[in-house]
Each structure stands twice: as C-alpha cells, then as structure tokens.
C-alpha positions in Angstrom: 42.9 -13.8 -0.3 42.5 -12.4 3.2 39.8 -13.6 5.6 38.1 -10.1 5.6 37.9 -10.2 1.8 36.2 -13.6 1.9 33.7 -12.3 4.5 33.0 -9.2 2.4 32.3 -11.3 -0.7 30.3 -13.9 1.2 27.8 -11.5 2.7 26.4 -10.2 -0.6 26.3 -13.7 -1.9 24.2 -14.8 1.0 21.8 -11.9 0.4 21.6 -12.8 -3.3 21.0 -16.4 -2.5 18.2 -15.4 0.0 16.6 -13.2 -2.6 16.8 -15.8 -5.3 14.8 -18.3 -3.3 11.1 -18.5 -2.6 11.6 -17.9 1.2 13.7 -14.8 0.6 11.1 -13.2 -1.7 8.3 -14.0 0.8 10.4 -12.4 3.6 10.9 -9.3 1.4 7.2 -9.2 0.7 6.3 -9.5 4.4 8.7 -6.8 5.6 7.9 -4.3 2.8 4.2 -5.1 3.2 4.4 -4.3 6.9 6.0 -0.9 6.1 3.3 -0.2 3.5 0.5 -1.3 5.8 1.7 1.0 8.6 1.8 3.8 6.0 -1.7 3.0 4.8 -3.1 3.2 8.4 -1.3 6.5 9.1 -2.5 7.9 5.7 -6.1 6.9 6.5 -6.0 8.6 9.9 -4.6 11.7 8.3 -7.4 11.7 5.7 -10.0 11.5 8.4 -8.9 14.9 9.6 -11.0 16.3 6.8 -14.1 15.8 8.9 -12.6 18.3 11.4 -12.7 21.0 8.7 -10.2 22.7 6.4 -8.1 24.3 9.1 -7.3 21.0 10.8 -6.3 19.0 7.7 -4.5 21.9 5.9 -2.4 22.4 9.1 -1.7 18.7 9.1 -0.4 19.0 5.5 2.0 21.8 6.6 3.1 19.8 9.6 4.2 16.9 7.4 6.5 19.2 5.5 7.9 20.8 8.7 8.8 17.6 10.5 12.5 17.5 11.4 13.0 21.3 11.3 15.6 22.7 11.8 17.8 19.7 11.3 16.1 19.0 8.0 14.9 21.6 5.5 11.2 22.0 4.7 9.9 18.8 3.1 13.1 16.8 3.3 11.8 14.2 5.8 8.6 13.9 3.8 10.7 13.1 0.7 12.8 10.6 2.6 9.6 8.9 3.6 8.4 8.9 0.0 11.6 7.4 -1.3 11.5 4.6 1.4 7.8 3.9 0.5 8.5 3.8 -3.2 11.5 1.5 -2.7 9.3 -0.8 -0.5 6.6 -0.7 -3.2 9.1 -1.6 -5.9 10.6 -4.5 -3.9 7.1 -5.7 -2.9 5.9 -5.7 -6.5 9.1 -7.2 -7.9 9.0 -10.0 -5.4 5.3 -10.7 -6.1 5.9 -10.8 -9.8 8.9 -13.2 -9.5 7.0 -15.4 -7.0 4.1 -15.6 -9.4 6.5 -16.6 -12.3 8.2 -19.2 -10.1 4.8 -20.7 -9.2 3.7 -20.8 -12.8 7.0 -22.6 -13.7 6.6 -25.0 -10.9 3.0 -25.8 -12.0 2.9 -25.5 -15.8 -0.1 -27.7 -16.2 -3.4 -26.8 -14.5 -4.8 -29.0 -11.7 -7.0 -31.8 -12.8 -8.7 -31.9 -9.5 -10.9 -29.3 -7.7 -8.8 -26.6 -6.0 -9.4 -24.7 -2.8 -11.8 -22.0 -3.8 -10.6 -19.6 -1.1 -7.0 -20.0 -2.0 -7.7 -19.6 -5.7 -9.7 -16.4 -5.2 -7.1 -15.0 -2.8 -4.3 -15.5 -5.4 -6.4 -13.9 -8.1 -7.2 -11.0 -5.9 -3.6 -10.4 -4.9 -2.4 -10.4 -8.5 -5.1 -8.4 -10.3 -5.9 -6.3 -7.2 -2.2 -5.5 -7.0 -2.1 -4.3 -10.6 -5.1 -2.1 -10.0 -3.4 -0.7 -6.9 -0.2 0.1 -8.8 -2.2 2.0 -11.4 -4.1 3.8 -8.6 -0.9 4.8 -6.8 0.4 6.5 -10.0 -2.9 8.2 -10.6 -3.2 9.3 -7.0 0.2 10.9 -7.0 -0.5 12.7 -10.2 -4.0 13.7 -8.8 -3.7 14.9 -5.2 0.1 15.3 -4.9 1.0 16.9 -8.2 -2.4 18.2 -9.3 -1.8 17.6 -12.9 -4.8 15.3 -13.6 -8.4 15.4 -12.5 -8.6 19.2 -12.0 -9.7 22.1 -14.1 -6.9 24.6 -15.0 -6.1 26.7 -11.9 -8.4 24.6 -9.6 -5.6 22.7 -7.7 -4.2 24.7 -4.8 -0.8 23.7 -3.3 -1.1 22.5 0.3 -4.8 23.3 0.4 -5.8 19.7 1.0 -9.4 20.3 2.0 -10.2 22.3 -1.1 -8.4 19.9 -3.4 -10.1 16.8 -1.9 -13.6 18.4 -2.3 -12.9 19.5 -5.8 -11.3 16.2 -6.8 -14.0 13.9 -5.4 -16.8 16.1 -6.7 -16.0 14.5 -10.1 -17.9 11.2 -9.6 -15.9 9.0 -12.0 -12.7 9.8 -10.0 -14.5 9.2 -6.7 -15.8 5.8 -8.1 -12.3 4.8 -9.2 -11.0 5.7 -5.8 -13.7 3.5 -4.1 -13.0 0.6 -6.5 -9.2 0.9 -5.7 -10.0 0.8 -2.0 -12.0 -2.4 -2.6 -8.9 -3.9 -4.1 -6.8 -2.6 -1.2 -9.3 -4.2 1.3 -9.1 -7.6 -0.4 -5.3 -7.2 -0.8 -4.9 -6.5 2.9 -7.4 -9.2 3.9 -5.0 -11.8 2.4 -1.8 -9.9 2.7 -1.8 -9.3 6.5 -2.4 -12.9 7.2 0.2 -14.0 4.7 2.9 -11.6 6.1 2.2 -12.9 9.6 2.5 -16.4 8.4 5.8 -15.7 6.7 7.1 -14.2 10.0 6.1 -17.3 11.9 3.2 -15.8 13.8 0.6 -18.2 12.4 0.0 -21.7 13.7 -2.8 -24.2 13.7 -4.2 -22.8 16.9 -4.5 -19.2 15.9 -5.0 -19.4 12.1 -8.7 -18.6 12.4 -8.1 -15.7 14.8 -5.4 -14.2 12.6 -7.6 -14.4 9.5 -10.4 -12.6 11.4 -8.1 -9.9 12.7 -6.7 -9.4 9.2 -10.2 -9.1 7.8 -11.2 -6.6 10.5 -8.2 -4.4 9.8 -8.8 -4.5 6.1 -12.5 -3.5 6.5 -11.7 -0.7 8.9 -9.1 0.7 6.5 -11.6 0.3 3.6 -14.4 2.1 5.5 -12.0 4.9 6.6 -10.8 5.6 3.1 -14.1 5.5 1.2 -15.8 7.6 3.9 -14.1 10.7 2.3 -15.3 10.4 -1.3 -18.7 9.3 -0.3 -19.1 12.3 2.1 -18.0 14.6 -0.7 -20.4 13.1 -3.2 -23.2 13.2 -0.6 -22.5 16.8 0.1 -21.6 16.2 3.8 -18.2 17.6 3.1 -18.2 20.7 0.9 
C-alpha cells in the first residue's frame, strides 16, 4: 500500500473519529450554529424593510434572486444559500440529538442531589425549543416561501413580500405561532451563542459573565426585531 493511499484513508477516518466524539459534535454544532445565527440576523434585517413600505421590501426580494447575475442564473445563488442553510440545520439538529442521547447514556439514573437550575432550564429550552423551531421552519417555508398554507386560494402573490406578510399575519393564530416560535428562538440563542463561543475557546473565567450578557442582548434584539412585524400587522400599523 502506497503512502498516498494510507494518507487518503486516514483523513476520512480522522473526520469520522472527530464526529463520533462529544468534542467533534460540539464543534459541528458551534460552526453550523454560527452560520445559522448570521443568517437569522441577516433575515431579521431584511424583514425590517417592511417598515419602509412595499416598494422597498419587494425590491429586496427581487434583489435576492438576482444576486450573482450574469455568472449565475436568476435565483441560483439563493438556492445555493438555501441548500447550505438546510445542510447546516440538518448537521446541527443531528449533532444535538446524538449529544443528547450520549448524555442520557452517560447518566442513566437521575441525580439524587439538587441540580443547577439555570443549567437544567437551559438544557430543556435547547431541546424542546429546538423541536418547536424545527416545526416552525417547515411551516415558515410552506407559508411565506411556497404559499401553500395559511392563505386563502389565490391570496398568495409570488415575490410580493409586503402583501403576503400583511395577509399572512392578519390571521392571528399564525401571528401568535410566529411570536411563540421567536420566543423559542430567543431562548435558544441566549444559551446557544454562549455555548458556541465556549466550544470555540472564547469563554474563560474572566469573561463568562460578559459573554452571557452579550448573548442575551443579541437574542433579545433578534426577538424584538422579528416579533415587531406580526405585532405591527395585528395592530394595524402595517397594512
């Protein structure tokens, strides 16, 4: 067997070994989580364009599909971004589920002593909040991207973001579900940002409190930015 063949076989084995361990899964969660957080911030900023009126946000929707022209056809870059995000979400969820199973296997019997309340609530929020977010993502894609749920027949208009958002959030159960999902996102980010930075070695005993505060502020700002849209539609400020 040649040296190059051994090197070729060793590389995938090292990656597999890294993925199989707790540290590898945490690194995957941190990296994919960072990509998803950056997307969430960008998405929130784009959503806030609705307060500039239909022309602004509808033009932004067209711009997203024209990025990369003429090297890329209409919508190709957007689809590449979607595929990357879906892959990141899949890896993030898979790593989270496997880490949870590994933690359960490592601690099959519940603690007999009092546990850290903050840690316990954070873990519960990450798990069940993550499930709610996964359900929300599927609904959100079917709702505002495909227009196949949450609209009356013929009500959804392709690329007319302003009109679709107003029509979609005018249905209060949908707006409420959106707000609840953003609550889950806020709690998820509050713990997730700090956890990702810790995994990447950015947290130490001197800055732990500051990092937690920064994570919380980012989570709250994102939460406020997202829920401002459905609340404004329900209140009649955006119509």
